[in-house]
One Martini backbone bead per residue (centre of mass of N, CA, C, O) as a GRO file, in nm:
protein
  295
    1UNK     BB    1  -0.233   0.365   2.334
    2UNK     BB    2  -0.222   0.647   2.182
    3UNK     BB    3  -0.451   0.842   2.025
    4UNK     BB    4  -0.268   0.929   1.784
    5UNK     BB    5  -0.175   0.638   1.713
    6UNK     BB    6  -0.456   0.526   1.662
    7UNK     BB    7  -0.535   0.717   1.434
    8UNK     BB    8  -0.301   0.636   1.246
    9UNK     BB    9  -0.382   0.338   1.219
   10UNK     BB   10  -0.654   0.402   1.071
   11UNK     BB   11  -0.537   0.555   0.833
   12UNK     BB   12  -0.363   0.321   0.728
   13UNK     BB   13  -0.592   0.117   0.693
   14UNK     BB   14  -0.757   0.277   0.482
   15UNK     BB   15  -0.535   0.323   0.273
   16UNK     BB   16  -0.480   0.020   0.221
   17UNK     BB   17  -0.764  -0.052   0.128
   18UNK     BB   18  -0.759   0.125  -0.130
   19UNK     BB   19  -0.499   0.017  -0.261
   20UNK     BB   20  -0.562  -0.300  -0.245
   21UNK     BB   21  -0.850  -0.299  -0.362
   22UNK     BB   22  -0.747  -0.198  -0.648
   23UNK     BB   23  -0.530  -0.420  -0.728
   24UNK     BB   24  -0.722  -0.644  -0.842
   25UNK     BB   25  -0.807  -0.478  -1.087
   26UNK     BB   26  -0.518  -0.439  -1.200
   27UNK     BB   27  -0.459  -0.733  -1.242
   28UNK     BB   28  -0.684  -0.794  -1.441
   29UNK     BB   29  -0.573  -0.596  -1.661
   30UNK     BB   30  -0.276  -0.704  -1.683
   31UNK     BB   31  -0.369  -1.001  -1.783
   32UNK     BB   32  -0.425  -0.905  -2.083
   33UNK     BB   33  -0.094  -0.906  -2.130
   34UNK     BB   34   0.006  -1.075  -1.885
   35UNK     BB   35   0.128  -1.309  -1.709
   36UNK     BB   36   0.162  -1.402  -1.388
   37UNK     BB   37   0.479  -1.417  -1.403
   38UNK     BB   38   0.529  -1.152  -1.541
   39UNK     BB   39   0.389  -0.968  -1.345
   40UNK     BB   40   0.554  -1.035  -1.093
   41UNK     BB   41   0.839  -0.976  -1.198
   42UNK     BB   42   0.792  -0.684  -1.299
   43UNK     BB   43   0.688  -0.573  -1.032
   44UNK     BB   44   0.952  -0.618  -0.871
   45UNK     BB   45   1.137  -0.451  -1.046
   46UNK     BB   46   0.995  -0.176  -1.021
   47UNK     BB   47   0.996  -0.159  -0.709
   48UNK     BB   48   1.303  -0.179  -0.674
   49UNK     BB   49   1.374   0.075  -0.837
   50UNK     BB   50   1.210   0.277  -0.671
   51UNK     BB   51   1.374   0.179  -0.390
   52UNK     BB   52   1.684   0.202  -0.432
   53UNK     BB   53   1.772   0.456  -0.273
   54UNK     BB   54   1.682   0.337   0.003
   55UNK     BB   55   1.849   0.080  -0.004
   56UNK     BB   56   2.128   0.220  -0.003
   57UNK     BB   57   2.087   0.388   0.255
   58UNK     BB   58   2.004   0.125   0.454
   59UNK     BB   59   2.210  -0.109   0.427
   60UNK     BB   60   2.422  -0.030   0.666
   61UNK     BB   61   2.196  -0.028   0.909
   62UNK     BB   62   2.192  -0.335   0.870
   63UNK     BB   63   2.225  -0.635   0.980
   64UNK     BB   64   2.350  -0.911   0.821
   65UNK     BB   65   2.172  -1.119   0.989
   66UNK     BB   66   1.895  -0.990   0.856
   67UNK     BB   67   1.888  -1.068   0.556
   68UNK     BB   68   1.738  -1.338   0.562
   69UNK     BB   69   1.476  -1.226   0.682
   70UNK     BB   70   1.425  -1.027   0.449
   71UNK     BB   71   1.410  -1.231   0.224
   72UNK     BB   72   1.176  -1.400   0.335
   73UNK     BB   73   0.975  -1.169   0.348
   74UNK     BB   74   0.986  -1.096   0.042
   75UNK     BB   75   0.914  -1.376  -0.070
   76UNK     BB   76   0.638  -1.411   0.073
   77UNK     BB   77   0.495  -1.108   0.073
   78UNK     BB   78   0.570  -1.053  -0.247
   79UNK     BB   79   0.650  -1.268  -0.460
   80UNK     BB   80   0.444  -1.502  -0.415
   81UNK     BB   81   0.180  -1.330  -0.403
   82UNK     BB   82   0.231  -1.208  -0.696
   83UNK     BB   83   0.163  -1.495  -0.823
   84UNK     BB   84  -0.095  -1.629  -0.691
   85UNK     BB   85  -0.317  -1.423  -0.750
   86UNK     BB   86  -0.302  -1.425  -1.067
   87UNK     BB   87  -0.361  -1.725  -1.103
   88UNK     BB   88  -0.648  -1.708  -1.000
   89UNK     BB   89  -0.752  -1.478  -1.197
   90UNK     BB   90  -0.665  -1.649  -1.464
   91UNK     BB   91  -0.885  -1.895  -1.345
   92UNK     BB   92  -1.192  -1.756  -1.267
   93UNK     BB   93  -1.119  -1.550  -1.044
   94UNK     BB   94  -1.231  -1.281  -0.937
   95UNK     BB   95  -1.139  -0.984  -0.809
   96UNK     BB   96  -1.350  -0.978  -0.579
   97UNK     BB   97  -1.308  -1.272  -0.472
   98UNK     BB   98  -1.009  -1.249  -0.415
   99UNK     BB   99  -1.042  -1.028  -0.195
  100UNK     BB  100  -1.217  -1.213  -0.011
  101UNK     BB  101  -1.009  -1.435   0.033
  102UNK     BB  102  -0.819  -1.231   0.179
  103UNK     BB  103  -1.014  -1.228   0.442
  104UNK     BB  104  -0.868  -1.492   0.574
  105UNK     BB  105  -0.620  -1.372   0.718
  106UNK     BB  106  -0.707  -1.367   1.025
  107UNK     BB  107  -0.711  -1.670   1.054
  108UNK     BB  108  -0.411  -1.717   1.003
  109UNK     BB  109  -0.310  -1.533   1.223
  110UNK     BB  110  -0.431  -1.687   1.462
  111UNK     BB  111  -0.308  -1.966   1.410
  112UNK     BB  112  -0.010  -1.883   1.410
  113UNK     BB  113  -0.012  -1.743   1.686
  114UNK     BB  114  -0.102  -1.998   1.853
  115UNK     BB  115   0.124  -2.208   1.749
  116UNK     BB  116   0.409  -2.003   1.745
  117UNK     BB  117   0.346  -1.717   1.947
  118UNK     BB  118   0.152  -1.720   2.196
  119UNK     BB  119  -0.115  -1.614   2.126
  120UNK     BB  120  -0.410  -1.426   2.209
  121UNK     BB  121  -0.776  -1.473   2.229
  122UNK     BB  122  -1.081  -1.364   2.257
  123UNK     BB  123  -1.415  -1.432   2.229
  124UNK     BB  124  -1.493  -1.185   2.060
  125UNK     BB  125  -1.283  -1.216   1.841
  126UNK     BB  126  -1.364  -1.500   1.756
  127UNK     BB  127  -1.653  -1.429   1.676
  128UNK     BB  128  -1.578  -1.222   1.461
  129UNK     BB  129  -1.418  -1.419   1.281
  130UNK     BB  130  -1.653  -1.620   1.232
  131UNK     BB  131  -1.841  -1.422   1.092
  132UNK     BB  132  -1.644  -1.344   0.869
  133UNK     BB  133  -1.605  -1.637   0.762
  134UNK     BB  134  -1.895  -1.681   0.683
  135UNK     BB  135  -1.905  -1.461   0.473
  136UNK     BB  136  -1.676  -1.574   0.296
  137UNK     BB  137  -1.818  -1.841   0.227
  138UNK     BB  138  -2.039  -1.721   0.053
  139UNK     BB  139  -1.833  -1.587  -0.152
  140UNK     BB  140  -1.699  -1.856  -0.245
  141UNK     BB  141  -1.966  -2.056  -0.314
  142UNK     BB  142  -2.086  -1.802  -0.467
  143UNK     BB  143  -2.181  -1.656  -0.739
  144UNK     BB  144  -2.310  -1.390  -0.928
  145UNK     BB  145  -2.585  -1.590  -0.977
  146UNK     BB  146  -2.623  -1.783  -0.707
  147UNK     BB  147  -2.436  -2.018  -0.751
  148UNK     BB  148  -2.299  -2.323  -0.670
  149UNK     BB  149  -1.942  -2.254  -0.682
  150UNK     BB  150  -1.612  -2.402  -0.732
  151UNK     BB  151  -1.270  -2.289  -0.743
  152UNK     BB  152  -0.959  -2.433  -0.719
  153UNK     BB  153  -0.789  -2.161  -0.767
  154UNK     BB  154  -0.849  -2.041  -0.483
  155UNK     BB  155  -0.600  -2.180  -0.343
  156UNK     BB  156  -0.394  -1.968  -0.437
  157UNK     BB  157  -0.506  -1.735  -0.272
  158UNK     BB  158  -0.475  -1.876   0.005
  159UNK     BB  159  -0.168  -1.908  -0.017
  160UNK     BB  160  -0.113  -1.605  -0.024
  161UNK     BB  161  -0.232  -1.548   0.258
  162UNK     BB  162  -0.034  -1.725   0.414
  163UNK     BB  163   0.215  -1.562   0.336
  164UNK     BB  164   0.119  -1.289   0.462
  165UNK     BB  165   0.088  -1.394   0.753
  166UNK     BB  166   0.380  -1.482   0.791
  167UNK     BB  167   0.504  -1.206   0.731
  168UNK     BB  168   0.388  -1.052   0.971
  169UNK     BB  169   0.541  -1.221   1.192
  170UNK     BB  170   0.823  -1.188   1.082
  171UNK     BB  171   0.835  -0.886   1.130
  172UNK     BB  172   0.749  -0.873   1.434
  173UNK     BB  173   0.984  -1.099   1.543
  174UNK     BB  174   1.255  -1.048   1.341
  175UNK     BB  175   1.206  -0.707   1.255
  176UNK     BB  176   1.141  -0.488   1.491
  177UNK     BB  177   1.430  -0.311   1.458
  178UNK     BB  178   1.327  -0.242   1.174
  179UNK     BB  179   1.252  -0.019   0.970
  180UNK     BB  180   1.021   0.023   0.730
  181UNK     BB  181   1.211   0.136   0.512
  182UNK     BB  182   1.430  -0.080   0.537
  183UNK     BB  183   1.258  -0.328   0.506
  184UNK     BB  184   1.133  -0.274   0.227
  185UNK     BB  185   1.384  -0.198   0.053
  186UNK     BB  186   1.568  -0.450   0.114
  187UNK     BB  187   1.373  -0.672   0.035
  188UNK     BB  188   1.356  -0.576  -0.260
  189UNK     BB  189   1.658  -0.606  -0.324
  190UNK     BB  190   1.677  -0.921  -0.263
  191UNK     BB  191   1.439  -0.990  -0.493
  192UNK     BB  192   1.536  -0.864  -0.763
  193UNK     BB  193   1.670  -1.111  -0.906
  194UNK     BB  194   1.403  -1.266  -0.941
  195UNK     BB  195   1.275  -1.059  -1.131
  196UNK     BB  196   1.485  -1.064  -1.355
  197UNK     BB  197   1.477  -1.362  -1.422
  198UNK     BB  198   1.169  -1.382  -1.466
  199UNK     BB  199   1.150  -1.179  -1.704
  200UNK     BB  200   1.334  -1.347  -1.904
  201UNK     BB  201   1.203  -1.630  -1.889
  202UNK     BB  202   0.904  -1.490  -1.970
  203UNK     BB  203   0.938  -1.262  -2.191
  204UNK     BB  204   0.884  -0.952  -2.136
  205UNK     BB  205   1.027  -0.788  -2.363
  206UNK     BB  206   0.865  -0.920  -2.597
  207UNK     BB  207   0.583  -0.834  -2.508
  208UNK     BB  208   0.635  -0.529  -2.522
  209UNK     BB  209   0.706  -0.533  -2.837
  210UNK     BB  210   0.435  -0.703  -2.947
  211UNK     BB  211   0.220  -0.572  -2.771
  212UNK     BB  212  -0.024  -0.325  -2.819
  213UNK     BB  213  -0.100  -0.320  -2.485
  214UNK     BB  214   0.159  -0.274  -2.310
  215UNK     BB  215   0.128   0.012  -2.186
  216UNK     BB  216  -0.118  -0.052  -2.017
  217UNK     BB  217   0.011  -0.278  -1.854
  218UNK     BB  218   0.236  -0.100  -1.731
  219UNK     BB  219   0.048   0.087  -1.576
  220UNK     BB  220  -0.070  -0.129  -1.390
  221UNK     BB  221   0.206  -0.225  -1.274
  222UNK     BB  222   0.289   0.047  -1.160
  223UNK     BB  223   0.078   0.057  -0.950
  224UNK     BB  224   0.157  -0.209  -0.809
  225UNK     BB  225   0.451  -0.114  -0.747
  226UNK     BB  226   0.416   0.173  -0.616
  227UNK     BB  227   0.162   0.117  -0.427
  228UNK     BB  228   0.112  -0.185  -0.346
  229UNK     BB  229   0.417  -0.255  -0.285
  230UNK     BB  230   0.585  -0.013  -0.184
  231UNK     BB  231   0.382   0.162  -0.019
  232UNK     BB  232   0.213  -0.063   0.109
  233UNK     BB  233   0.443  -0.207   0.264
  234UNK     BB  234   0.531   0.034   0.426
  235UNK     BB  235   0.259   0.092   0.574
  236UNK     BB  236   0.230  -0.196   0.692
  237UNK     BB  237   0.491  -0.200   0.862
  238UNK     BB  238   0.409   0.044   1.033
  239UNK     BB  239   0.146  -0.078   1.143
  240UNK     BB  240   0.288  -0.317   1.291
  241UNK     BB  241   0.454  -0.134   1.488
  242UNK     BB  242   0.185   0.030   1.619
  243UNK     BB  243   0.049  -0.249   1.647
  244UNK     BB  244  -0.109  -0.545   1.534
  245UNK     BB  245  -0.167  -0.818   1.347
  246UNK     BB  246  -0.477  -0.818   1.396
  247UNK     BB  247  -0.532  -0.526   1.319
  248UNK     BB  248  -0.393  -0.533   1.038
  249UNK     BB  249  -0.591  -0.763   0.929
  250UNK     BB  250  -0.843  -0.572   0.874
  251UNK     BB  251  -0.779  -0.497   0.580
  252UNK     BB  252  -0.911  -0.768   0.460
  253UNK     BB  253  -1.211  -0.664   0.518
  254UNK     BB  254  -1.197  -0.389   0.342
  255UNK     BB  255  -1.102  -0.462   0.056
  256UNK     BB  256  -1.367  -0.590  -0.069
  257UNK     BB  257  -1.528  -0.330  -0.084
  258UNK     BB  258  -1.355  -0.194  -0.295
  259UNK     BB  259  -1.346  -0.429  -0.504
  260UNK     BB  260  -1.657  -0.446  -0.555
  261UNK     BB  261  -1.682  -0.168  -0.687
  262UNK     BB  262  -1.493  -0.237  -0.923
  263UNK     BB  263  -1.656  -0.476  -1.025
  264UNK     BB  264  -1.914  -0.317  -1.094
  265UNK     BB  265  -1.776  -0.123  -1.290
  266UNK     BB  266  -1.676  -0.393  -1.472
  267UNK     BB  267  -1.944  -0.603  -1.460
  268UNK     BB  268  -1.965  -0.746  -1.199
  269UNK     BB  269  -2.154  -0.969  -1.027
  270UNK     BB  270  -2.394  -0.967  -0.743
  271UNK     BB  271  -2.530  -1.158  -0.516
  272UNK     BB  272  -2.713  -1.220  -0.246
  273UNK     BB  273  -2.497  -1.399  -0.104
  274UNK     BB  274  -2.267  -1.193  -0.135
  275UNK     BB  275  -2.407  -0.968   0.023
  276UNK     BB  276  -2.433  -1.128   0.284
  277UNK     BB  277  -2.131  -1.174   0.321
  278UNK     BB  278  -2.047  -0.879   0.335
  279UNK     BB  279  -2.213  -0.816   0.591
  280UNK     BB  280  -2.068  -1.024   0.775
  281UNK     BB  281  -1.788  -0.902   0.753
  282UNK     BB  282  -1.855  -0.629   0.880
  283UNK     BB  283  -1.958  -0.752   1.147
  284UNK     BB  284  -1.687  -0.880   1.223
  285UNK     BB  285  -1.532  -0.619   1.247
  286UNK     BB  286  -1.696  -0.493   1.471
  287UNK     BB  287  -1.657  -0.715   1.686
  288UNK     BB  288  -1.344  -0.721   1.685
  289UNK     BB  289  -1.328  -0.405   1.786
  290UNK     BB  290  -1.516  -0.362   2.034
  291UNK     BB  291  -1.314  -0.565   2.224
  292UNK     BB  292  -1.044  -0.429   2.097
  293UNK     BB  293  -0.873  -0.209   2.287
  294UNK     BB  294  -0.592  -0.335   2.197
  295UNK     BB  295  -0.352  -0.242   1.923
   0.00000   0.00000   0.00000
């Protein structure tokens, strides 16, 4: 990879970390007004509307045979994950811990790559992933008071991570000839009907009319739609095109750092064990990249 392209990959990685690290805090605030299903449906609708001009522009440039792949990508990486993460956060999993659960993404990436795409990983990368996973384990099993406590709804967050990991390889191997703009915008267009139906089934219009904090909730969802979903997905697809799924997966190691700062700002406590876990995650990132010369 050329030096300029490598620099761009790191810029995209850091930008995504900031955008998506903040998104868990925004989900937390939006859940004060909307249910997880309302949030996900309304988020998809707003993001689809934002990207509609691009969708129309690129629609004819994509082979119709790729529409199914685009729909599957949008359904897995956008629609399902937009439901599963809020379910976890709405049931006692803090925004900071949800973002840390998201850091298991590289593990899913490696397993999927090894099982289905004949991907290879060297020993240094594996060691880095194991160190990172150890850190994540501390963060999962210890709460902000340092108590050993497990919330079963964390499994919903892990399911969302699995969806996102599958999405990454789906994009890389089934839609590699589709530009990031076309990929993102058309995928959003194809899942737009799901967002519309979901919004009416879950009574989003009624909530907007009757809840006095509806406008604040809409602002939070607008951030999630415009930045986290529309712009974030676009940047991530471009990152996948110029790097590899394993390098792109590093964003999930950096996201918790941003999210933890937001959690502290909002009064969420962090225990010694969580701090230790965070340190291990950063160490895993360092080891994973030190010997990963080719991204």
